N, C-alpha and C positions, 0 to 999 in steps of 0.2 A: 504494500499500499504506500502510495506516494502522497505526502501531505506537505503543503508549504508552511513554514514558520517564519515569524518576524523576529529579529534579533535586535536588540537595542542595549545601550550601556545604561545601567542603573545609576542612581545618585551615589551609591557606595562603591562604584567601579566594577561591580559584578555585571555579567551579561545576562539580561532578561530575555527569555524566549517564550513566545506564545504561539498558539496554533489557532488562527482565526476561524477555521472551520469547525472547531469544537470550542464553544463558548465556555469560558472559565478555565481552559487548559493553559497553564502558564508554569514556567519553571525558571531556574537561574543556575549559573555556574560561574566559577572564577576564571575559566578558560573556555574557548569555543567548544573544544572537545567535550569538556565536562557539561557545559550548557546543553549541547546536542544530546548527549547521553541521558541527561535528566529529563529533557522534554520527551524523548522517546518513551522513557518509563512513564511519564505523566500521561502521554497519549494512550499507551496500553492500559493504564489504570481507568481513564475515562471511558475507553471503548468496552472495557469489562463491565463497568457500572451501567453504561447504556444498554449492554446485552442483558444484564440481569433484570433491569427494570423492564425491558421489553418482553422478557419471559413472564414477568409478573402481571402483565396487561392481558387479562383473559379476553377471549373473543376477538382479539385483534392480532394481525400478522404484520411483522416488520420485514421488509426486504431490502436488500441492497440495490442501489441504482448508481451506475456510473455514467456521468455526463461528460462527453468529450467536448473540449472547447480548446481553441489555439493556446498551446503552451501550459495547459493545466488539466488535472483530473480531479474530480470530486467524488468521493466515496461516502455514501450514507447508508446507515443501516447495519445489518447483521450479516456475516459471512454465511452464504449458502453453499451447497456442496457442488452443484453443476450449473455453470453459466450457460445462457443461451443468448447467442448474438442475434440481433435484428438487422435488416438490411439499412435502416437509417443510422447504424453506428452506435446505437444504444445497447448496453449489456444489462441484463437483469438476472438476478439470482446467484451472483458469485463475484469473486475477485477477478479483475482483468487488469493485467499489467502489461504495458507496451514496452 
């Protein structure tokens, strides 16, 4: 899964990293490598919580949708086992990495 993150320098000199596609997903680190490792861990945690919440929602189904746009990929929802491609370039029901 590819997600874009924003990196900025905090007031204390640490690097602050946030994932705009996941509201509230933010982390930091002293170095770029540490900041990126920390945001990856934060993203995994956020996605796990989202998955657990979707399982607790009875009567509703959450699916992953990948929207192709120039220079970006957006992933929403829960990982499904078998993706199915459509002629319009959209993928439903699974992870698609180019």
